[in-house]
C-alpha positions in Angstrom: -45.6 -137.6 34.0 -42.7 -135.9 32.6 -39.1 -137.6 32.2 -38.0 -136.5 35.5 -40.9 -138.5 37.6 -41.1 -141.3 35.1 -37.3 -141.6 36.2 -37.9 -141.1 40.1 -41.0 -143.8 39.6 -38.7 -146.7 38.1 -35.5 -146.0 40.3 -38.2 -146.2 43.7 -39.6 -149.2 42.2 -36.0 -150.7 41.3 -35.3 -150.2 45.3 -32.3 -147.8 44.1 -31.1 -144.4 45.7 -29.9 -141.8 43.8 -26.2 -142.4 44.5 -27.1 -146.4 43.5 -28.8 -145.4 39.9 -26.0 -143.2 39.3 -23.1 -145.9 40.2 -24.7 -148.2 37.6 -25.0 -145.8 34.8 -21.6 -143.8 35.5 -23.1 -140.5 36.9 -22.7 -138.6 39.7 -26.0 -138.9 42.3 -26.3 -135.2 41.5 -26.5 -136.1 37.9 -29.7 -138.0 38.9 -30.9 -135.6 41.0 -30.9 -132.8 38.0 -32.7 -135.6 35.8 -35.5 -136.1 38.5 -35.9 -132.5 38.9 -35.3 -132.3 34.8 -32.8 -129.2 35.7 -30.6 -131.5 33.2 -31.8 -133.5 30.4 -29.8 -137.4 29.9 -28.2 -137.5 26.7 -29.4 -140.3 24.2 -27.0 -142.7 25.3 -27.5 -142.0 29.4 -31.4 -142.7 28.3 -31.0 -146.3 26.8 -28.8 -146.7 30.6 -31.4 -145.6 32.5 -34.0 -147.7 30.9 -31.6 -150.9 30.4 -30.9 -150.4 34.3 -34.6 -149.2 35.5 -36.3 -152.3 33.7 -38.4 -150.1 31.0 -38.2 -148.5 27.6 -36.7 -144.9 26.6 -40.2 -144.0 25.0 -42.1 -144.9 28.3 -39.4 -142.8 30.2 -39.7 -139.9 27.7 -43.3 -140.0 28.0 -43.9 -140.9 24.5 -46.0 -144.2 26.0 -47.7 -145.3 29.1 -46.4 -148.9 28.7 -43.2 -149.5 30.8 -42.5 -153.0 29.3 -38.9 -153.2 28.4 -37.6 -153.7 24.8 -36.4 -157.5 23.6 -33.5 -157.7 21.7 -35.6 -158.2 18.8 -37.2 -155.1 19.1 -33.9 -153.3 19.4 -32.6 -154.8 16.8 -35.0 -153.2 14.3 -34.7 -150.4 16.0 -31.4 -150.4 14.7 -32.0 -150.9 11.3 -34.0 -148.1 11.1 -31.5 -145.9 13.0 -28.6 -146.8 11.2 -29.1 -149.4 8.3 -31.1 -146.9 5.9 -28.5 -143.9 5.6 -28.4 -143.3 2.3 -31.8 -144.8 0.6 -34.2 -142.8 -1.1 -38.0 -142.8 -0.2 -38.6 -145.9 -2.3 -35.7 -147.7 -1.0 -36.9 -147.3 2.8 -40.4 -148.3 1.8 -39.1 -151.4 0.1 -37.2 -152.4 3.1 -40.2 -151.4 5.4 -42.2 -154.3 3.3 -39.4 -156.3 3.6 -39.6 -156.4 7.2 -43.5 -156.5 7.4 -43.1 -159.9 4.8 -40.6 -161.6 7.6 -42.9 -160.9 10.5 -45.9 -162.0 8.6 -44.0 -165.0 7.9 -42.9 -165.6 11.6 -46.5 -165.5 12.7 -47.3 -167.9 10.1 -44.8 -170.8 11.2 -45.8 -169.3 15.2 -49.9 -170.2 14.2 -48.3 -173.6 12.1 -46.4 -174.7 15.2 -49.8 -174.4 17.5 
């Protein structure tokens, strides 16, 4: 299933018309139609809005995963670290940041296990 079919599927699941979806993300009904027919491609900002309104994630809409579960705030924050905060770091610096994040996740899991 390509992005157009996935947008259509999620829109229908949400009970929205193309016009209603367009209004929610500030684009015309014809633009939504273009996305669904794949004659137009949404830019990254629109893709994020679609994912939010359609209660899913952009990877699902793009066909990169079959899991439509929306990203929670923590995952969004983690994604933002890798997209914005690593500019200017060399490979070793990026690896150190990744290790630090992995350690913090492990630490959080340990705390969660202790609470059980």
